[in-house]
Wavefront OBJ file of the C-alpha trace (Angstrom):
o trace
v 365.937 172.006 151.908
v 366.365 173.697 155.775
v 369.128 170.856 156.217
v 370.786 173.613 153.254
v 369.594 176.805 154.866
v 371.005 175.161 158.078
v 374.417 174.916 157.182
v 374.630 178.497 155.518
v 373.212 180.333 158.326
v 373.440 178.791 161.503
v 374.206 181.243 164.142
v 372.975 184.348 161.834
v 369.836 183.163 160.797
v 366.920 184.731 163.608
v 363.641 184.328 161.900
v 362.108 182.369 159.479
v 358.778 181.979 157.350
v 357.720 178.877 156.490
v 353.817 179.513 156.360
v 353.998 178.471 152.359
v 355.950 175.040 152.322
v 355.302 172.373 152.798
v 358.491 170.306 151.301
v 359.608 169.690 154.471
v 360.142 166.894 157.399
v 360.675 167.085 161.087
v 364.255 165.412 160.383
v 364.770 169.398 158.489
v 363.117 171.099 161.502
v 365.383 169.716 164.336
v 368.731 170.628 161.956
v 367.480 174.063 161.647
v 366.506 174.235 165.684
v 369.848 172.599 166.335
v 372.166 174.981 163.722
v 370.782 177.969 163.898
v 370.912 178.432 167.642
v 369.838 182.226 167.966
v 366.603 182.206 165.880
v 363.675 184.205 167.589
v 360.733 183.883 164.905
v 359.327 180.377 163.261
v 355.785 180.929 161.579
v 354.891 177.073 160.613
v 351.361 177.876 159.845
v 349.771 175.555 157.640
v 351.699 172.576 159.065
v 348.825 170.700 158.865
v 351.038 167.173 159.197
v 353.080 168.926 161.761
v 352.465 166.638 165.013
v 353.281 166.525 168.765
v 356.714 165.505 168.055
v 357.506 168.397 165.702
v 356.116 170.386 168.412
v 358.881 168.754 170.593
v 362.039 169.754 168.414
v 360.768 173.034 168.356
v 361.062 173.497 171.917
v 364.706 173.154 171.249
v 365.288 176.865 170.245
v 365.522 177.968 173.824
v 365.707 181.235 172.336
v 362.162 181.722 171.022
v 360.510 184.569 171.461
v 357.121 184.177 168.859
v 356.214 181.477 167.391
v 352.909 180.896 164.707
v 350.864 177.183 164.594
v 347.977 178.637 162.943
v 346.109 175.387 161.799
v 348.296 172.808 163.219
v 345.686 171.189 163.356
v 348.121 167.194 164.653
v 349.562 169.017 167.443
v 347.705 168.739 171.262
v 348.122 169.529 174.778
v 351.640 167.475 174.626
v 353.038 169.472 171.842
v 351.647 172.453 173.136
v 353.418 171.601 176.522
v 356.395 170.735 175.537
v 356.585 174.121 173.949
v 356.202 175.608 177.029
v 358.518 173.781 179.123
v 361.143 175.060 176.028
v 360.826 177.804 174.927
v 360.519 180.382 178.428
v 360.956 183.112 176.587
v 358.461 183.484 174.079
v 356.845 186.453 173.357
v 354.034 186.122 170.446
v 352.215 182.726 169.882
v 349.581 181.785 167.528
v 347.638 178.604 167.788
v 344.936 180.434 165.538
v 342.804 176.471 164.817
v 344.830 174.432 166.680
v 341.731 171.895 167.063
v 342.958 169.769 169.790
v 344.700 172.442 171.699
v 342.693 171.896 174.693
v 342.397 173.667 178.741
v 344.999 171.874 180.005
v 347.819 172.745 176.870
v 347.283 176.330 177.649
v 347.043 175.977 180.981
v 350.950 174.809 180.786
v 351.988 177.331 178.633
v 350.898 180.007 180.708
v 351.918 178.510 183.734
v 355.417 178.446 181.806
v 355.851 181.057 179.089
v 354.813 184.045 181.484
v 356.668 187.089 178.963
v 354.053 186.312 176.679
v 352.609 189.266 175.547
v 350.320 188.593 172.294
v 348.331 185.597 172.443
v 345.767 184.011 169.318
v 344.162 181.450 170.699
v 341.386 182.174 167.988
v 338.477 179.361 166.965
v 339.690 176.701 170.111
v 337.294 174.229 171.984
v 338.044 175.884 175.087
v 336.220 176.700 178.200
v 336.981 179.078 180.999
v 338.975 176.637 183.206
v 341.774 177.936 181.402
v 341.023 182.037 181.570
v 342.393 182.378 185.487
v 345.754 181.269 183.610
v 345.671 183.315 181.297
v 344.637 186.715 182.818
v 347.224 186.045 185.470
v 350.213 186.906 182.966
v 351.741 189.714 184.104
v 352.681 191.089 180.258
v 349.432 190.145 177.749
v 348.689 192.762 175.988
v 346.616 191.216 173.190
v 344.650 188.302 173.750
v 342.491 187.085 170.390
v 339.161 184.554 170.977
v 337.195 185.251 167.943
v 335.519 182.066 167.337
v 335.970 180.509 170.896
v 332.233 179.455 171.448
v 333.090 177.373 174.213
v 333.203 180.388 176.466
v 329.809 181.859 177.819
v 328.032 184.212 180.361
v 328.137 182.016 183.014
v 332.043 180.839 182.208
v 332.860 184.624 182.435
v 331.148 185.943 185.347
v 333.148 183.419 187.789
v 336.860 185.091 187.104
v 338.360 186.384 189.932
v 341.136 187.229 188.027
v 341.886 190.765 185.775
v 344.172 191.362 183.273
v 345.982 195.212 183.898
v 347.929 195.353 181.018
v 345.864 193.917 178.761
v 345.527 196.571 175.903
v 343.929 194.663 172.505
v 340.867 192.580 172.491
v 339.532 190.638 169.848
v 336.095 188.515 170.582
v 334.823 188.071 166.850
v 332.381 185.722 166.586
v 331.941 184.641 170.295
v 327.563 184.441 170.206
v 327.491 182.937 173.669
v 328.097 186.431 176.110
v 326.724 189.386 176.810
v 327.457 192.486 178.503
v 327.308 190.111 181.487
v 330.544 188.001 180.482
v 332.089 191.031 178.808
v 332.577 192.621 182.076
v 333.671 190.393 184.011
v 336.466 189.179 181.120
v 337.824 193.470 180.965
v 337.150 194.023 184.688
v 340.613 195.526 185.658
v 341.765 196.330 182.539
v 342.921 199.484 181.977
v 344.740 199.667 179.563
v 342.459 198.820 177.291
v 342.462 200.783 173.993
v 341.277 198.584 170.913
v 338.001 195.683 171.410
v 336.861 194.225 168.306
v 333.249 192.269 168.846
v 332.182 191.995 165.327
v 329.561 189.351 164.512
v 328.957 189.265 168.217
v 326.359 190.217 170.723
v 323.611 193.084 170.310
v 325.006 196.521 170.563
v 322.480 197.531 173.632
v 322.651 200.575 175.905
v 323.811 198.002 178.651
v 326.880 196.780 177.048
v 327.470 200.723 176.174
v 327.960 201.102 179.786
v 329.803 198.066 180.653
v 332.751 200.164 178.737
v 332.543 203.608 180.180
v 335.051 203.337 181.963
v 337.077 202.848 179.809
v 338.931 206.114 178.553
v 341.852 205.256 177.457
v 339.888 203.298 174.444
v 341.461 204.136 171.090
v 339.747 201.800 168.738
v 335.946 199.402 168.683
v 334.927 197.371 165.986
v 331.669 196.043 166.023
v 331.364 194.940 162.498
v 327.842 192.424 161.347
v 326.258 192.960 164.988
v 322.735 194.352 165.405
v 322.786 197.617 167.095
v 320.385 199.867 169.175
v 320.018 203.663 168.717
v 320.611 203.974 172.575
v 323.164 201.918 172.170
v 325.191 204.159 169.382
v 323.824 207.145 172.097
v 325.639 205.108 175.210
v 328.340 205.508 173.308
v 328.646 209.117 172.306
v 328.640 209.416 175.807
v 331.683 207.459 176.662
v 334.783 209.893 178.151
v 337.547 208.491 175.864
v 338.487 209.688 172.824
v 338.374 206.947 170.136
v 340.241 207.048 166.789
v 338.700 204.062 165.427
v 335.237 203.152 164.641
v 333.447 200.348 163.293
v 329.636 199.681 162.026
v 330.186 197.923 158.997
v 327.120 196.112 158.292
v 325.558 196.363 161.331
v 321.227 196.770 161.286
v 319.805 199.549 162.767
v 321.414 202.675 162.262
v 320.450 205.781 162.265
v 321.114 209.456 161.690
v 319.753 210.171 164.821
v 322.462 208.043 167.473
v 325.323 208.113 164.629
v 325.098 212.341 164.528
v 325.230 212.327 168.045
v 327.589 209.788 168.638
v 329.976 211.818 165.892
v 330.230 215.481 167.024
v 331.260 213.282 170.996
v 333.766 211.240 169.006
v 335.391 214.191 166.500
v 339.184 212.858 166.583
v 337.719 210.146 164.652
v 340.506 208.972 162.033
v 338.568 205.678 160.911
v 334.920 205.516 160.202
v 333.709 202.148 158.622
v 329.490 202.683 158.191
v 329.467 199.852 154.721
v 325.907 198.301 154.701
v 324.298 200.417 157.224
v 321.788 201.155 154.514
v 319.472 203.005 156.917
v 321.512 206.302 156.858
v 321.426 210.062 154.757
v 322.051 213.085 153.943
v 322.302 214.064 157.192
v 324.378 211.436 159.142
v 327.455 212.282 156.033
v 326.485 216.247 157.558
v 327.201 215.528 160.280
v 330.284 212.852 159.700
v 332.221 215.844 158.082
v 331.360 218.733 160.220
v 332.268 216.902 162.944
v 335.501 214.781 161.948
v 337.706 216.671 160.119
v 340.410 214.864 160.909
v 339.542 211.249 158.880
v 341.905 209.753 157.186
v 340.609 206.819 155.964
v 335.796 205.993 155.399
v 333.665 202.904 154.463
v 330.601 203.415 153.064
v 329.868 200.776 150.929
v 326.156 200.106 149.837
v 324.652 203.201 152.084
v 321.903 203.327 149.429
v 320.014 206.488 151.218
v 323.005 208.571 151.015
v 322.159 210.902 147.509
v 324.849 212.580 145.051
v 325.333 215.851 146.845
v 326.199 214.500 150.385
v 329.524 213.007 148.921
v 330.666 216.572 147.956
v 330.628 217.277 151.840
v 334.063 214.899 152.136
v 335.924 217.176 149.648
v 334.994 219.912 151.623
v 335.419 219.413 155.023
v 337.860 215.812 155.329
v 340.703 217.138 152.688
v 342.900 214.119 155.124
v 341.393 211.632 153.502
v 344.258 208.636 152.130
v 341.348 205.544 152.144
v 337.277 206.099 150.376
v 335.320 203.335 150.085
v 332.160 204.837 148.208
v 331.171 201.289 146.555
v 327.234 200.618 144.928
v 326.621 204.595 145.902
v 325.105 207.406 144.048
v 328.388 209.637 143.486
v 328.633 211.062 140.883
v 331.351 213.596 138.605
v 330.594 216.323 141.164
v 331.245 214.159 144.045
v 334.535 212.994 142.267
v 335.260 216.807 142.052
v 334.753 217.761 144.846
v 337.082 214.437 146.447
v 339.976 215.374 144.144
v 340.440 217.902 146.949
v 341.923 214.818 148.959
v 345.156 215.409 147.804
v 346.310 212.699 149.820
v 344.093 209.637 148.743
v 345.605 206.570 147.704
v 342.867 203.962 147.461
v 339.526 204.493 146.185
v 336.725 202.373 145.674
v 334.200 203.047 143.150
v 333.245 199.532 142.194
v 329.376 199.925 140.422
v 329.308 203.751 140.825
v 326.741 204.225 138.036
v 326.865 207.596 137.800
v 330.663 208.787 137.605
v 332.128 209.058 133.825
v 335.403 210.305 132.572
v 334.788 213.642 133.609
v 335.112 212.606 136.852
v 337.983 210.874 136.252
v 339.548 213.206 134.932
v 340.012 215.376 138.383
v 341.159 212.094 140.225
v 344.115 212.313 137.538
v 344.707 215.565 137.851
v 345.029 216.074 141.558
v 345.459 212.599 143.425
v 348.612 212.544 142.610
v 349.236 210.070 145.492
v 346.934 207.581 144.553
v 347.564 203.351 144.791
v 344.562 202.264 145.002
v 341.279 202.121 141.721
v 338.586 200.268 141.748
v 336.638 200.856 138.917
v 334.486 197.341 138.755
v 330.970 197.840 137.004
v 331.211 201.352 136.514
v 330.102 201.342 133.293
v 330.061 204.908 132.709
v 333.898 204.869 132.201
v 335.949 204.386 129.065
v 339.840 204.895 127.787
v 340.028 208.395 128.285
v 339.296 208.221 132.341
v 341.593 205.528 132.467
v 344.279 207.370 130.609
v 343.783 210.607 132.409
v 344.606 208.291 135.721
v 347.449 206.905 134.365
v 349.357 210.523 133.769
v 348.297 211.792 136.935
v 348.407 208.795 139.155
v 352.004 207.043 138.017
v 352.368 205.344 141.614
v 349.135 203.245 140.845
v 349.518 199.628 142.390
v 346.369 198.007 142.445
v 343.486 198.352 139.621
v 340.427 196.591 138.602
v 337.926 197.634 136.065
v 336.441 194.387 135.702
v 333.415 194.167 133.198
v 333.722 197.267 131.372
v 332.613 196.479 127.953
v 333.787 199.672 126.637
v 337.717 199.794 128.068
v 339.787 198.712 125.149
v 343.964 197.991 124.314
v 343.970 202.148 124.974
v 343.184 201.025 128.514
v 346.004 198.679 128.768
v 348.480 200.447 126.662
v 348.010 203.366 129.196
v 348.512 201.480 132.038
v 351.415 200.357 131.102
v 352.981 203.656 132.214
v 352.658 202.946 135.606
v 355.669 200.872 136.259
v 354.717 200.035 140.373
v 351.424 197.795 138.703
v 351.241 195.006 141.288
v 347.441 193.840 140.403
v 345.085 194.493 137.290
v 341.328 192.990 137.085
v 339.927 193.160 133.241
v 337.996 190.169 133.792
v 334.846 190.383 131.716
v 336.228 193.428 129.383
v 335.729 191.839 125.781
v 337.429 194.303 123.585
v 341.023 193.962 125.127
v 343.395 191.715 123.467
v 347.169 190.607 123.706
v 348.130 193.339 121.727
v 346.845 195.653 125.467
v 348.103 192.540 127.430
v 351.389 192.340 125.743
v 351.977 196.004 126.626
v 351.249 196.019 130.711
v 353.483 193.123 130.231
v 356.790 195.007 129.257
v 355.779 198.430 130.794
v 354.925 197.105 134.517
v 357.911 194.431 135.937
v 356.480 194.570 139.091
v 352.884 192.655 138.423
v 352.222 189.819 140.303
v 348.202 189.328 140.461
v 346.390 189.076 137.021
v 342.958 188.299 136.345
v 341.724 188.351 132.803
v 338.936 186.031 133.183
v 336.751 185.969 129.938
v 338.573 188.363 127.858
v 338.442 186.453 125.026
v 340.890 188.357 122.635
v 343.825 187.484 124.464
v 346.054 184.060 123.071
v 348.855 182.619 122.998
v 351.094 185.732 122.039
v 350.293 187.951 125.819
v 351.652 184.791 126.935
v 354.862 184.941 125.584
v 355.450 188.928 127.018
v 354.442 187.917 130.132
v 357.082 184.884 130.416
v 359.061 186.851 129.000
v 358.944 190.633 130.683
v 356.667 190.119 133.599
v 358.937 187.338 136.348
v 357.326 188.331 139.124
v 354.164 187.040 138.682
v 352.438 184.617 141.390
v 348.728 184.591 140.118
v 346.953 184.494 137.718
v 343.537 183.192 136.253
v 342.854 182.404 132.794
v 339.193 181.305 132.106
v 337.856 181.366 129.629
v 340.710 183.481 127.562
v 342.076 181.631 123.838
v 344.688 180.418 125.438
v 346.436 177.181 123.710
v 348.900 174.242 125.517
v 351.766 177.061 124.277
v 350.739 179.844 125.847
v 350.290 177.731 129.017
v 353.491 175.697 129.213
v 355.693 179.869 128.614
v 353.648 180.563 131.810
v 354.555 177.214 134.002
v 358.390 178.152 132.962
v 358.264 181.437 135.205
v 359.807 180.802 138.465
v 357.901 182.575 140.397
v 354.147 181.471 139.659
v 352.536 179.885 142.898
v 348.513 180.359 141.613
v 346.593 179.722 138.164
v 343.003 179.131 137.543
v 342.601 177.699 133.874
v 338.950 176.779 133.425
v 336.867 176.246 129.920
v 340.076 176.777 127.297
v 339.205 175.206 124.261
v 342.972 175.170 123.080
v 344.005 173.377 125.957
v 345.019 169.429 126.014
v 345.147 167.273 128.625
v 348.984 166.297 127.474
v 349.923 170.427 126.975
v 348.667 170.451 130.507
v 350.391 168.027 132.210
v 353.322 169.320 130.690
v 352.859 172.276 132.018
v 352.157 171.009 135.302
v 355.549 169.207 135.440
v 357.163 172.265 133.977
v 355.712 174.306 136.657
v 357.718 173.920 139.979
v 356.654 176.527 142.157
v 353.292 175.680 141.606
v 351.134 175.647 145.762
v 346.914 176.120 143.987
v 345.700 174.641 140.661
v 342.249 175.474 139.804
v 341.274 172.671 136.381
v 337.977 172.356 134.836
v 337.092 168.212 136.555
v 336.288 166.955 133.294
v 340.877 166.874 132.890
v 341.132 164.393 135.811
v 339.925 161.210 134.696
v 342.642 162.131 131.552
v 345.515 162.938 133.523
v 348.037 159.815 134.962
v 347.025 159.544 138.118
v 350.784 159.146 138.759
v 351.482 162.600 137.297
v 348.910 164.548 140.046
v 350.302 162.332 143.247
v 353.231 163.508 142.186
v 352.420 167.283 141.270
v 350.996 166.988 145.043
v 353.601 165.482 146.812
v 355.065 169.113 145.592
v 353.203 170.960 147.588
v 350.673 171.490 145.459
v 346.760 171.201 145.821
v 343.996 170.921 143.339
v 340.806 172.309 143.111
v 338.463 170.662 140.731
v 335.244 172.686 139.589
v 332.279 170.853 136.949
v 330.746 174.661 135.631
v 329.680 175.265 132.330
v 330.462 176.647 129.962
v 328.596 180.322 130.369
v 328.314 183.513 128.203
v 328.890 186.284 130.086
v 325.772 188.458 130.818
v 324.722 191.729 129.039
v 325.457 194.605 130.776
v 322.568 196.347 130.203
v 320.632 192.857 131.453
v 322.907 193.434 134.706
v 321.762 196.942 135.074
v 318.658 195.779 135.077
v 318.835 192.582 137.354
v 319.737 195.018 140.137
v 316.655 196.895 139.157
v 318.661 200.079 137.665
v 316.827 201.418 134.235
v 319.362 200.962 131.031
v 319.366 204.384 130.070
v 320.982 205.571 133.290
v 324.211 207.425 133.075
l 1 2 3 4 5 6 7 8 9 10 11 12 13 14 15 16 17 18 19 20 21 22 23 24 25 26 27 28 29 30 31 32 33 34 35 36 37 38 39 40 41 42 43 44 45 46 47 48 49 50 51 52 53 54 55 56 57 58 59 60 61 62 63 64 65 66 67 68 69 70 71 72 73 74 75 76 77 78 79 80 81 82 83 84 85 86 87 88 89 90 91 92 93 94 95 96 97 98 99 100 101 102 103 104 105 106 107 108 109 110 111 112 113 114 115 116 117 118 119 120 121 122 123 124 125 126 127 128 129 130 131 132 133 134 135 136 137 138 139 140 141 142 143 144 145 146 147 148 149 150 151 152 153 154 155 156 157 158 159 160 161 162 163 164 165 166 167 168 169 170 171 172 173 174 175 176 177 178 179 180 181 182 183 184 185 186 187 188 189 190 191 192 193 194 195 196 197 198 199 200 201 202 203 204 205 206 207 208 209 210 211 212 213 214 215 216 217 218 219 220 221 222 223 224 225 226 227 228 229 230 231 232 233 234 235 236 237 238 239 240 241 242 243 244 245 246 247 248 249 250 251 252 253 254 255 256 257 258 259 260 261 262 263 264 265 266 267 268 269 270 271 272 273 274 275 276 277 278 279 280 281 282 283 284 285 286 287 288 289 290 291 292 293 294 295 296 297 298 299 300 301 302 303 304 305 306 307 308 309 310 311 312 313 314 315 316 317 318 319 320 321 322 323 324 325 326 327 328 329 330 331 332 333 334 335 336 337 338 339 340 341 342 343 344 345 346 347 348 349 350 351 352 353 354 355 356 357 358 359 360 361 362 363 364 365 366 367 368 369 370 371 372 373 374 375 376 377 378 379 380 381 382 383 384 385 386 387 388 389 390 391 392 393 394 395 396 397 398 399 400 401 402 403 404 405 406 407 408 409 410 411 412 413 414 415 416 417 418 419 420 421 422 423 424 425 426 427 428 429 430 431 432 433 434 435 436 437 438 439 440 441 442 443 444 445 446 447 448 449 450 451 452 453 454 455 456 457 458 459 460 461 462 463 464 465 466 467 468 469 470 471 472 473 474 475 476 477 478 479 480 481 482 483 484 485 486 487 488 489 490 491 492 493 494 495 496 497 498 499 500 501 502 503 504 505 506 507 508 509 510 511 512 513 514 515 516 517 518 519 520 521 522 523 524 525 526 527 528 529 530 531 532 533 534 535 536 537 538 539 540 541 542 543 544 545 546 547 548 549 550 551 552 553 554 555 556 557 558 559 560 561 562 563 564 565 566 567 568 569 570 571 572 573 574 575 576 577 578
């Protein structure tokens, strides 16, 4: 196929993405590089079989500016050395999970490719030896060192170089450094604007103080870090004007320190305090009164925030476009207030047990730009609420109404009006059937991802409709449905289908499965019950795998869905709660 592309495109081809392709060899890659000499971008991510010979071939692309080699685990320093010598115009290179690349390869890269702007070294086994060469890159703006555990305080403290051009630094999952090493690494990086330290060192007052001088900082992410109140207060004293701040899953964030911080950084537009379980009404009051320009707020599982606090978002922050209040106490009054946010495009209300159709009606009547709605396990929602949203939000693209026993075909028929719908999750909705899904197939031609697991009343009739009308479908989970060989074979005829999960289909036979696998030429991932493995010819499985498909075998017993009231009790909630 690459030979065909090379001959057809020649010097007109500037960019190619092969990250999801497994059918090409070094011969095709060589043809591509030699024929398409104007190539400036190549994405070879997930090329687990590509080796140094492939890297040497890539090196012949003299005009290459952007190269992605993520998960090319066979490429070594020798291959990177070839790329460094041949591709002098490189401005971006991603080597994430290239585990055989070491300090030596990166030193060669930095020496030869001095135009590099963006460098991703995530999870490489590197040490301080390569850092001086990297920091000397005069145009380097974006550096990712995520998961580089060989970089610690001792290594960083010896650095003498500074990288004045650096604008973005990601040191997520780097556990072996403190504020001492970080201070050495970013010393002189006067243009630093974005910093990510997720799942790294504790956010102490000392760490916050070492960042005090960076007046250009606009985005800081501390996800998953232990946070000290003194550290949060020290961030509040920074002279910069933060636009984006994330404390997602940070233990230690409390009302007093967070309120102090937001009062100092009133220009915040994005704030994530997901799972900050110590904050209360006081924090929300301070956030909404200080940061009136917020466009994105994440506060999933903020369990101490009372329902009255959510009203403040609609009253004070009408510019909000994205709001995640999953697993909180928000109620219909909160939704009524939030409906004032006319630009709202994403609303996540999963496991919100205090909301009903009345609240959704306010969203449907006022938030016409809504594109994403998550109602996962929000058990107070019925067909009436879904209908209100579909009438008022015609641009809806993503909806999750999984595990809701009040949802019926009526909701799916309502959703069929949303012609832009791309993602539909109705897992565990026992009262939907092929009638409703057939309506979706006819009305939602852009549908790409669908999860109908444990929708027991969906059968072959719906699959036949999907095969006829939903030609953009790429991923589907059919587990526990009433689909047989006939329905699966119909799905297999769809050209775009790439990912399918088929567990506990009682009407599926080994012969039917074999026929479907042979028919579905573009499939790349199949999840099956392990009981099928010995029933399928090994030659068939080998043939399918040789064409780029990965099988995931699961040995799960058949599971009956948990009763909604039992689920409430499991989470310590009253079954009579609204």
